[in-house]
N, C-alpha and C positions, 0 to 999 in steps of 0.2 A: 227122736229125742223129745219132741213136744208132747207126744202121748205118754212117754215115760214120766215126764214131770207132772203132768196132770194126774196120772194114775198114782204117783207117789203122794201127791197132795190129798187125793181122795182117800188113799189108804190111811194116812196119818189122821184124817178126820174120823175114819171108822174106828181106829185104835183109841182115839181120845173120847169120842162120844158114844160109841157102841161097844167098846171093849172087845173088839175082835182080836183074834190071836195073830201073832206076827207071821205065822206060816201063810196067812192069807196074802201076805205081801207078794209072794211069787205069783199067785193067781191074779193079783191086781196088775201085774206087769206083763202078763201074757197077752198075745194077740196084737194085731196091727190095726184094729178098728178104732174109731174114735170113742172116747169115753162118753157114755150116754148122759148128757145134761139137758133135760127136757126144755128148760127155759131158752137155752141157746138155740135149740132146734126150731122153736116156734117163731123166732124173730125173723122179719124180712131183712134184706140187705140194707134198705133205707133206714129201718128202725135201728139196726146195728150201728149205722153211721151216726145217726142223731144221738143215740144213747151214749156212744163212745165219746163223741165230741163234747157232749154235755157233762159227762163224768170227768173228763180231763179238765174242763174249765172249772168245775166245782172243786176238785181236789187241789187245783192250783190257786183257787181264790184266797185261802188263808194266807198264802205267801204274799199275794198282792196286798191284802189288808195290813199285813205286818210291814211290808216294804213300801207302802204307799208313799209317793205316787209311782214308784218303780225304782229299780237299781240303776244308778248312773255313775259310771267310772270316768276316767280322764277322756277316753274316746267319746263317750256320750256327751260330755260337756263341750268338747270341740265341735261336735255336730250341732249341739244346741246353739252355740255361738253363731253358727252359720244360719240356723233357722231364724234367729232374731236379728240378723243383719250386723252383728258385731264384726264378723269377718266375712269376706266374700265366699261364695260357694266354691268348693273344691272337690275333686273326685278322688282325693287321697283316701277318704272314707267314702264309699260309693254314694254319689250325689243322688241317685235314685232313692236310696234309703233315707238320706237327709231330707229330701223333698217329701217322702212319705211321712216322716216325723212331723214336718212342717204342716202338712195337710191336716192331720188330726189335732195337732197343737192349736192351730188357728180355729178349728171347729170348737175346741175347748174354750178358746177365748171369747167365743160368742155367748158362752154361758157363765163365765167367771173371769175376774181380773187377776186371780191367783195363778201365777205361772206353774206352781206345783200341781194344782188341780187340773190345769190345762194339759200338762204333759201326761197326766194320768189317762187322758183320752187315747193317746197313742198306746200306752201300756195295755189298756183293755183291748184295743183293736188287735194288738200283737197276740194277746192271749187267745182271742177268738180265732184269729187266723191259724195259730198253731194247733188249737183244738180241732179245727176243721181238717187240717192236714193229718192229724192223728186219727180222726174219725174215718177219713178217706183210706188211710193205710189199713186200719182194722177191718173196714168193710171189704177191702180187696183180699186180705188174708182170710177172711171168713168164707170166701168163695172156694177156698181150698181146704180149710180146716177150721171148724168153729172153736176147737180147743186152742189152736195156735192164735186165733183171734183174741180169745180171752187172755192168754198170757201176754200178748202184745199190748192189750188195753191196760193190764196191770203194770207193765213196764212204763208205758207212757204216763199213766196217771199217778203212780205211787213212788217211782224212783225220784228222790227229792231234787236231784240236780235239774230234772226236766222242769219242775215248778220254778226253781230259781232262775233258769234261763228264760222261761216264759215271761217273767216280769223284769228282765234285764234289757236295757235299751242298747243293744248291740246289733250290728249288721249280720252277724253270724247266725242269729236266731231265725229271722225270716228267710235267710239263705237256706238253712236246714229244711225249713218248711217247703220251700220251692223245690229242693232236691227230692223231698218225699213225694210231692205231687208229680214231678217229672218221672220218678221211678214207677209210680202207679200207672201213669199214662203209658209208659214204655211197656209195662206188663200187659196192659189192655191191648196195645197194638200188636205185641208179640203173639198173644192168644188169637187175635183176629187173623193175623198172618198165617198162623198154623192151620187154621180151618180153611181160609180162602184168601190168598194174598191180595186179590183185587178188591176185597171188601174194605180195605183201608182207604177211606175217602178224604175229601178235602178238609172236612171238619176235624178229623183225626190229625191230619198234618198241620192244620192251623194251630190247634191247641198245643201240639207237641212243639212247634216252632216258637209259639209265644212263651212257653215255659223255658225253652232254651235261651231265649232272649233275656228273660228275667234272671235266669241262673247266671248269665254272663254279666249282667249289669249290677248284680247285688254283691259280687265279690270279684276281685281281679283274677284270682286263680280259677274262679268259676268259668270265666271266658276261655282260659287256656285249656281247662279240662273239657269244655264243650267242643272247642275246635279240634282237640285231639281225639274226641269220640266219633268224629265224622266217619273215618274209615271203618270203624267197627259197626256203626249203624248201617252204612251202605252194604257191608259184607253180610250182616245178619239178615237184612231185608233185601237180599240181592235179586229176588224175583221182581221187585218193584224198584230197582235201583235208580231208575230215572226220576221217579217221584221223590225218592229220598234225597237224591242229589240236588234237585231243584229246591226242596224244602230247606235243606241245610245251607245251600248257597244263599237263599233269600234271607234266612235268619242271620247268617253271618254278615251279609251286606247291611242289614238294618242295624246290627250291633256296631259295626265299624262306622256307619254313618252317624249314629248317636254319639259314640265315643270320640268321633272326629269332628266333622263340620258343625254338628248341633252344639256340642259343648264348647267348641272354639268360638262360635258366633255368640254364645251366651257368656263368654269370658269365664268359663268354669275351669279352674286350674287342674292340671293332671299330676299324678305322682311323678316325682323325678326318677331318673334312671337309677340313682343310688338305692331307692326303695326296693327295686326288683333285683338288686344284686346283693342282698343281705348274705346269702350263703357263700357265694364266691368271694366276697370281701372278707368274710370271717375266716375262710380257709386260707386265703393269701396272707392275712395279717397274723395268722398262727405261725407261719414260717418266720415272720419278723420277730414275734414274741419269743420264739425259741432260739433266737439269735443265730439263725442259719446263715451260711455264707452266701452273699449275693455278689454278682459281678458289678463293676462300676456302672454299667448301663442299666442293670436291673435296679440298683440303688437310686440312680438318677430318676428313673421312672416313678419309683415309689415316692421319693421326696418331692416330685413335681405335683403330687396329689395331696399328701398328708404330712403333718408334722409328727414324727415318730418319737418325740421327746418323752411323752408320758404314756406311750402305747402299752407298756407292761402293766401300769396301774389301771388303765382303762379297759383292757381286754377282759371280757367275761365269757368263759367257755360256753355257757348256756343262754347267752343273751346277745343278739347281734346289734341291737340299737346303738350301743356305745361306739362300735366301729363305724356304723352308718353315720352317726353324728360327727365322728372324727373326719370322715371324708367330706361331709357337708361343710364343716368348719374350714376345710382346706380348699382344694380346687377341683370339685367334681366335674367342672366343664372340660378339664383336660382329658378325662376318660371319655366324655361324650363326644369330644372332637377327634379322638384317636382310638375308636372302639377296637379296631382290628389289632393295633399294636398292643393294647392292654389285654386283649384276649390271648394274644401270643405269649405275653408275660405270664399270664395265669397258667397256661398249659406248660410252659417251660419249668416253672417252679413246681408244678404238679409232677412232672417227670423226674425232677431232682429230689423232691421231698414228699413222696406219696403218703407216707405214714402220717405226716403232719396234717395233710389235707383230710385224710380219712378220719383221723382222731377228732379233728375240729368239726367235721360234718356230723359225726356221731354224737359228740357232746351237745351239738346245737339241736339236731332234729331226730336223734335216735329214739326218742320216746314215741315217735309215730310208728315204729316197727318193733319196739321191745317194751313189754309192759312194765318192767321194773325200773321206772323212772319216777322220781319224786316231784310232784307238782300238785298244786291245790286245785280242787274242783268244786265249784258250787258254794264256796264259803264267802263269796262277796256279799257286801251288806251296805245298804244305805246309799246316800248321794255324796259324791266327792264335794269337798268345800268349794264354794263359788260365790260370786258377787251378784248373782242374778235372781236371788229370791227362791231358788230351788232348794228345798229342805225336805228331809224325811219326816213324815207326820203319821206314824203308825195308827191304824184304826183298831188294832188289837195289840196286846202286849202283856207285860208281866213276866215274872220269872218262869212260869210254866211254859209259856209260848217260846221265850228266848231259849230256855234249856232244851225244849223239845226240838226246835229247829237245829240246835247245835248237835244233839245226839243223832238226828236223822242224817245230817251231813257227814258226821264223823264215822258212821257205821261202816262205810266203805273202807276205812283204814284198818279195821281189825277183824272183819269177816272175810276170810280168804276168797271164797268163790264169789260172793256178792261184791267183794272189792274189785274183782276183775271188770265190773261194769264201769269203774271209775278210771280205767287205764285205756287210753286210746290205742295203744299198741296191741292190747288184747283184741280189739275189734278188727284191727288189720289182720292179725293172724287167724282169727275166726273166719274172716272173709276169704283169706287164701285157702284155708282148709275146706271151706264150703265149695269154693271154685274147683279145688282138686277133686272133691267127691263128685261134683257134677260131671267133670271131664271123665273120671274113672267109671262111673256107673251110668251116666246118661240121665240121671235123675235131675229134673229141673232144666233140662237142655232147651225146652221150648221157650223159657223165659231167661235164658242165660245171659242175654244182653244187659240185664240189670246190673251185672257186676262191673260193666265197663266204667260207668260214671264214678262210683265210689273208689274204684281202683285208681282212676286218673286223678281224682281229687287228692288222694294220698300221695300219688306221684308228684303232683305240683307242690305239696307241702314239703316233701323231701328235698326238693331242689330250690325252694324259695322262702320257706317259713323262717321268720327271724327269731323264733323261740318255740319251745314245746308248750302248747296251750290247748287244753281240751276243747275249747270253743272253736278253734280252727278246724277240728275234725268232727264237730258236732253233727254235721250232715251225715257222716258215716254212722254215727251212733243211732240217729233217728231212722235210718233206712235198714238197720240191722234186722228188725223183725221181718221185713219184706224178703231179704235174701236168705234168711234162715228158713222161712216158711216155704221158699221155692224148692227146698230139698225134701219136703214132706212126701210120704208115699201117696197121700191123697191127691186127687186131681181137681183142677178148677172146675166149678160148676158152670 
């Protein structure tokens, strides 16, 4: 497919600039070899890395200048409040990310008293990090196919939502970068394992474990995805299973130690149980909203937790936060103190009203597996109103800039194939199809382990996401070039 796209692009260039006849189109698509692009062939892998990272940064730079000092939503402001000490540190938004923001923000304060200018230091650091992650992926892909590497670079640098996210202060952005680094490292280990299993040394395992720890600390579902990936990792690297088991066990022990004793001793608050029960709560309350019959005991258990007076008005099929807040406004401690009883209630109502549960689940998270769900991607702008002196101060502007950004963002809504890039469900299906092709043909089997993490991240979203949000699956988007390239007929050098 990569070669097909490259050949099509070159053919169209020939038609436009050299006036070649359309019949040459068939010739352009024949053969399985790489399209000959001399410049790409002359570059070393390190040069590809540097050029790719630099181009990504440069193409994202206009967005930074327009959105200066960066895009900050409600979540960003909550973390900023912790950075400046207005509220105590909390792991509701990963505290590791909050501390990262704080680190660069306080570096900024060494040079300026303007909080907006200081926060820009973090935004630039995030852009550099994401550019490095993209360069690392492009370099890895170039070892299999220079053409695929070029297409990957175009995707990273030119698709506008990548630039928007690069300058948005969200935990999901660096998390996506970490998943990219983790996936590349996994490919490198898989290739070494294929040649000589014992060649995987302590440095490989250390780097892999470190990335797993970061992956687990930068998002809550990252931890669950990492923990669930352990059996797949041990099975794939079964000839060195003792090394892998020790590595995974060490990483998980460090993660649990940091999330437990370290954060407890630092008085860092943890997300409450209600936060992790978004999907189950939404499904159960759907039964109540539909006025289904409950036994006296079932109704008593529900009333012990929430006030159902305004539940019909508050329930939103595609947004679980309303129901979470309804529980928090009631008595969430009743659930925490009687977990098994409420788990039994959940299963009993599921057995009685499965259609309600399934419909509620699909309305809430169906967009992660079905592309035709309506939600906005990449059209966020500016800084949410606040009392802390954080304001948007564009360095470039005018009608041309504003209109240009608007057009680029909206292109995905009316260009059918291009628009698929803006639907997280499309990536899920593309990944499933690629996995099926790998299993059927054996192509890419040597690095097939790379599918485990993105698949598990999607799985965690399907059971715990409070809303359909492109940014929650952004790590899947950014690893897409890696798992697509794994199916290429070309071999890694």
